[in-house]
C-alpha angles and dihedrals in degrees: 000000000000097000092116090058093047090048092049093053092047093055097072132050121212118237111244108286090226090059092080126041118234117246124218117221127173093335095315129105119223119204114191110207108171114203118224111226132161095341094311137076126254119215105254135150147116138264113207141172139175114240124173089345092305124112112229119199136193119188115217114201120166135178092240111123121196134183096238137039090229092057091046090051092050093049091046091056091048092049092044090054089051091051089050093048092049100040109019112180091353089078087084097049 
């Protein structure tokens, strides 16, 4: 039933998480993790925060494809900031 989803996630490989530094923004941490796919990089990463001693996480995966991991990481940070600005704490609902 969910074979298409499993197949989609297996297509790309995430660039090493330590390759890009996380960025803090308005109490949230943004971790860019570009996903290599078909010679390009898909916008992928995480938005996290610590609340009441518990780490909350939101995965951000978009259809944007860019020629370099650095460009994908920069765009991921920009889009994550926009998600935070528009949704705030609701991003974890």
